[in-house]
N, C-alpha and C positions, 0 to 999 in steps of 0.2 A: 650615829647614836640614835636609838629609838626613843622617841620623846612623846609620841601620840599613838595610842592604840585603839582600834575599834574591835570590840569583843561582840560576836554574833551568838545569841542565846543567853538567857537569863536563868537557865536552870542550874543544877549543882555544879556542872563542868564549867559553865560560863562565868558563875560567880566566884568559882575557886580560882580560875586563871586570872580573872580581873583583880582579885585580891593580891595574887602573886605579883602582878604587874605593877599595882599601886606601890607595893612594898619596895620597889626598884625606882620609886620617884618618877613613875611614868603616868601621863594623863590618860585615863581610860574612859571610853563612852561605851555603854552596853546598848545593843540593838536587839529588840525582840518584838515581833509583830503582835504577841499576845500579852505582853506585860505593860501595864499603864505607867510603871515608874521608870520605863526605858525609853529610848527613841525607837519609834515604830516604823520609821520609814528612811530610806537612804537614796540620795539622788546621785547621779554621776559627778556632778560638780562638787559634792561634799567629799568625794574620795580624796581629793588634794588636802583635805584637813587632817589626814592621818599619814603616819609612816609606816604602820604595820597592821595586819589584820589577822584576827585569831577566830576560828570557827569552833564552836562546840560540835560534838558528834550529833549526827541526826540531820545535818543540813546536806541534802544530797546534791549531786551535781546540777540536777534541774532547777534548783531554788534560785530565784532571781538575783539574790545577792552572791551566790557563787558564780553565777554567769556574768555578772557585773565585774568580777575579780578574776576571771578565768586566766587572764593574760598577765596579771600582776604577780611579780616575783616575791613580793613581801607578804605572802599568805602562808599561814600555818595552822594545823589543828592544835587543840588544846594540849593533846598528849606530846606532840613534837616539841612545842614551846617549853613545856615542863622538863622534858627529857634532856634539853640542852643545859638544864640547871641541876640535874640529878648526878650525884657523885658516885653512886653505886652502879651495880649491873641491872640490866633489864632483860628479863626472859619473856619473849613474846609468845602469846597463844592465839591463834586464829583458827577459822574454820566456820562451817554453817551451824553445826550443833556440837555439843559437848565442851565448848570453850570454858564455860564457868566451872564445870566439874573439874576439868583438868587444871585450870588456874588454881582453884582452892586446894586440890590434892597436892600439887606441887609445892604450894606455900607450906602445906602442913608437913610434908616430908622433909622440907628444908629446916623448918623450925625444930622439928624433932631431932634432926641431925646437928643441931646447935647453931644453926645459922640464923641471921636476922632477916626476915622476909616479910613482904607486904603485898597483899592482893589489891591490884589497882586497875584502872582503865574502864573498859566497858562493863565490868563487874559492878560498877556503881560508885566507886571511890576514885575521884580524879588523882592523877599523879601530882597535879599541882598542890593538892592539900599537904604533901609531905615535904616540899621543898624547903619551907622555912621552919622545919622542926628538927628534932635531935635525930630523926630517923635518916637524914640525908648525910651519909657519910660513905667512904669508899667501900666498906665491908657490907653495906645493905644490898638487898636483892629485891627489886620490884618485879614481881610476876604479874604480867600485864595482859589482860584480856583485850584483844583489839579487833575491832568491827571493820567491816569493809570501808565505812565512812571515815573511820579514823586513819585507815591505811591510805585513803586518797590524799590526805594533806599530811604528808609524812616527812617533809623536808625539815632536817635537823634531828630526825629520830634515829638512833643507832641501837641495834639489838645485839646482845651478847649470846642469844639462842633464839630459835623460832621452832614452834611445834605447830603444825597444820593438822587438825583433828580430822577432818573430813570436808566434803563439798557436795552441795546438792542445790537444786533450783530454789531460790528465795530473792526476796527484794526486787522483783521485776517491776514493781511500781516506781522504783528508783533508777533502775538501770535499763538501757535500751534492750538488752538481751543477756543471756546467762554468760555469754563470753566476757562482756563488760564487767559483770559481777566478779567473775573468775579473775580477770586481769587486775581488778582493785585489790584483791587479796594477794595475788602474786607479786604485786609491787613491793611487798614487804621484804622479799629476798634481797632487794637492793639496799635495805637498811642493815643487813647482817655485817658485823665486823669480820675481819679476816679470820678464817678457821673456826668461825662460831658454829656450833651444832645447829643442824637444820633437820628436822625429823618429819616425815610424812607417813601417813598409812597407805598401804597398797590399794585402797579404794579409790585413791587419786589417779591410779593408772588408767581409769576410764577416760580421764580428761587429757592427760599428757602421757607419753610413753615412758617406759622405764629408763631409756636412754636420756630422755630430756631430764628427768628429775636428777639422774646421777650427774649429768653435765653441769648442773647449777649447784652441785654440792649437797644434794639431799640424801639422808640415810632412809631408805625404804623399809617400813615395818610391815611384816606379813601379818594379816588379820587371821590366818588360818593356823592358830596356835592351840595346843591342847591345854585346856583350863585345868584338867586334873593333874597335869604334870607340874604346873606352876604351883598348885597347892602342895603337891608332895615335895617340891623343892623349897617350901617355906618362903615362898615370894608373895603369895596371895592367900588371904584367909578364905576358907571354904564358905563362910557365911557373909562374906563381903558383898556389897552391892555391885562391886566390880566383877563378881563371879557370874553375872548374869548379862544376857544380851539387853541393851546394846552397850552398856557401860564397860563391858569387857574390852572392847576396842579401845576405849580411852585408857584403860589400864595398861595395855600393851605399849602405848605411845609413852606413858609416863615411865614405865619399867625401862625402856630403852634410854630415855634421857636420864633416869636415875644412875644407870650403869655408867653412862658417859661422865657424869659429874661426881661419880664415887659415893653414891648413897648406898648403904649397907642393906642387904636383903632383909634383915631383921626389922629395920625401920619401915620398909615397904609392908611387911607382914603385919606389923603393929598398927600402921596408919590405915591399911586397907580394911581391917576389922572394925575400926571405929568411925569410919568416914560415912557420912550421910549426904544424900543429895540436897540441893536447895529445895525448900519446902514445896514450891510449885512445880517441881520437876518429878513427875510420875511417883507419887507417894500415895499408899494406901491410908484412907482416912477413916474407913469404917469397915468392919467385918460383921455381916449379918448372918442369919441361919442358912441361907442358900445363895448369898451374893456378897460381892465386895464392892467397894466404892473407891475409885482411883482419881486422884487430883493431879492433873498435868497441865495446868493453864499456860505454862511456859512454852508449850508446843505450839509454835506459830508457823510451821511449814510441814510439807508432806513427809519428809524423811524423818521428823521428830514423831509424827503420828505412826508411821511404819514401824519405827523402833518400839513404840509403846504397845501396839497391837500384837506384834510378834513375841513380846514378853508375857503375854497373857495366856492363861491355861484353859479357862472356861469359856462359855458362850460369851460373846461381847456385845454389850449394848453401848454404842458409840454415840456420844454427844459432841457435835463439832460445828463450826461455822465462825462468823465474824466478818472482818473487813478483808477485802481482796488485797493481795500484795502483787498482783499482776500474773500470778500463775493460773494454769488452766483448772477449772473445776471439774472438767470431764476426766482429765487425766487423774486428778485426785480421787474421784469416785471409783475409777477403774483400778486404781492401785490398791485401795483399802478394802473394796468390797469382798474380796475372797476371805478376809479375816474377821469380818463383823456379821452378826446375826441380825440385829435391828439397828436402824439409824435414825437419829433425831438431830435435825438441823436447825439453825437460827441465823439471824443477822443478815448482813448485806449479801453474802454468797449463799445463804441457806436456801433459797427458792431454787437457784440454779443447781446446787447440789442435789436437792430432792429430784429434780427432773432426771439427772444423770443416773441416780441410784434406781429410780423407777424403770428406767431403760434397761437396767441390769437385773430387773426383777428382784431387787432387794427390798424388804419391808422398810419403809422410811416415812417419817412425818416431819413437816416444817411447821414452825412457829416463829414469827418475826422476833419476839422478845426471848431472851434466854430464860427468864423465869418461867415462861409458858412451856418452853422446850423441856426444861427439866421436870416439870410437872406431869407432862405427857409420858416421859420416860418413866417416872416412878409408877404411874398408873399402869403402864404396860408391864413393869416389873411385878406388880401385884398379881398379875394373870399368869405369870410364868413360873410360879414358885415350885411346882411339881415337875418341872421339866429339866432339872439339873442346875449345876452351878452356873452363875451368871457374874461376869465382870462389867460393872458400870463404869465406863472409861470416859472422863471428861478430858479430852485431848484436842482442843479446837482446831489446831492446824491453820489458823489464819490470825491476822492482827486483831487486837482487842478494840481498835479505836473507833469502831462503829458506835459501840454502846458503853465502853469503859475507857478510862484514861491510862490504863496499864494493864499487863497480864496479872499482876499481883492483886489489883482492885477486882478484876474479873474473877481470879481464883477465890478471893474472900467471899464474893457474892455467890458463887457456886456453892461454897460450903454452907453459908448461912442458909440459902434456899433449900438445899437438899436435906439438911439436918432438921429444918423446920417441917419439911414434907414427911420425913421419917417419924417425926413426933406425931404429925397429924394423922398419919396412916399407921397406927400402933400395931396393927397385924404384922408389919414388917419387922 
């Protein structure tokens, strides 16, 4: 019987699972290197003081506490610990991009179809929050966004379905290579219950063969589908955000899953019409006389930025940068250069990006601070008013942690700054 638990991380997930454990009359000690009201260090000899160890998401394999416990069998993630106590179903959503949109959309179509559903996991609401509530019963469904970090510590996690949205290079600051990152997500297949639906898009055929996916029970969804046909068939509303690239790919995955679990087309049509993306995911925040301004602070990797620039119609003024996640800045510049007209970089990777864009003969300016980068962009915008429509796109492509505590804080800062500048430069 577990009597003494060490919880690593004093954020939302850590506090939630600690509260859950204490409700079971378990002694809990929280460890966090950055919080003064917790234990900030752990020695090897202290491991004997605990029967069980629970990690919050975000502790990667290279962290010293993970390394200390890598051979210990009594280690779980917050999600796995909570799932053992969840009485309902768990539908898992993983991938590099699109996880949150798919999670929220599935929750919505389930609710409209009369089912009780909750969006949890990496979306920001720990499953632990629901265990000691009226939500925890056999007819409930937890639609769970699962990160690679949560997938690593999965012992005890069992899934009633899994959707893998896509995969691309990311988190190489936490994994030795892209294969290690891929394997972390792939390990979720071992959590599937017998005959549970497993859906992947055919973009994953780049990484594993069609035969491989079929052998492990995956249903492979073609991304080469006619949008207009889905609109004519009354499955997708023509004005839906899912009728545009790249969100259309996410819709195809949800459509296949909805058919498997018996969701009516009329519900998909209704929900697709009213669904909106998370505020910090590619949202138009201003329409000017000759320009639009787009907020996409949640874009923290190359694939997300590619999706954003491909969805634009006019000339693109791209603002990007931040803290490195281990990916190549040279590759980043090469991939997006064909789509952008002017480039404004900032942050830890900004100077490196500037050099690569210069080598590609792309107009580029670097400023260390985001505020100065935005100001330069707006000044250039003033000089381009007679040259056609411009899309000002803030889609950073890198982590926020060099200058901001989260992509949300970064996104709010961008909006305050650019709206202040638009007011300052009244001619815009």
